N, C-alpha and C positions, 0 to 999 in steps of 0.2 A: 395315837398319833405318837410315833417315835420320832424324834429329831434325825432328819438325814440330810439336812443342807448346813454346811459350816464354813467358818473361815472365809476366805476370798470369794468363795461362790455366793455366800451370803450377802456381802458388800456389793459385788457386782450386780445383783439382781435388783437390790434397794435401788442402787444409782440408776440402772436401766430403766427401772419402773418410773421412778421420779422424773426421769428426763421423758419418757414417752407421755406421760400423763401432761407434764407442762407443755409439750409439744400440741397435745390435743386440746388443750385450753387457750392456745394462741389463736388469734383471728386466723382464718383460713387453715387452721390445723385440721389434718385429717383425722376423720372419726375413727379409723382403724387403730389410732395411737392409743386410745383408751385401752388396748390390751396390756397397756403396762401396769395395770391393776394386778394382773397375774403374777408377773415377776416381783412386784412390789409385797404383794401378800405372801408369797412362798418365802420370800427373803426375812419378812418380819417374824413368820410363824416358825421359820427353821424347817419345814416339812414341805416336800414336794411331792404330789401324788405320781407324777410321771417317774421319779426316782424309786418309788416304791415298787411300780410295776416293772420296771427294768431292772431291780435289784441293786440299784446304785446307792453309794452312800458317801458323801464329801465330809461328814461330820466326824472329827476325831474321836470324840466321845461315844458314838454310835456304833463304833467299829469293833468294840470288845465283846 
C-alpha cells in the first residue's frame, strides 16, 4: 500500500469520519452514518483504494 492521501484531504477525511460516527452514536442517529468508518480509516491509513483505481494522488511524497 503506497500512500496516496495527504495534507488537507487526510484531515478532512478524519474529521468527517469522526463526525459521522458521532452522529451514528447519538440516540435516534441514522444507521447509515456508520459509513464514517471508511473516511476515518482511509484518513488514518493514508491510503484510499478508490484513489488507486482512479489513478489519483493527493500525497506530495507519493508524486515523485
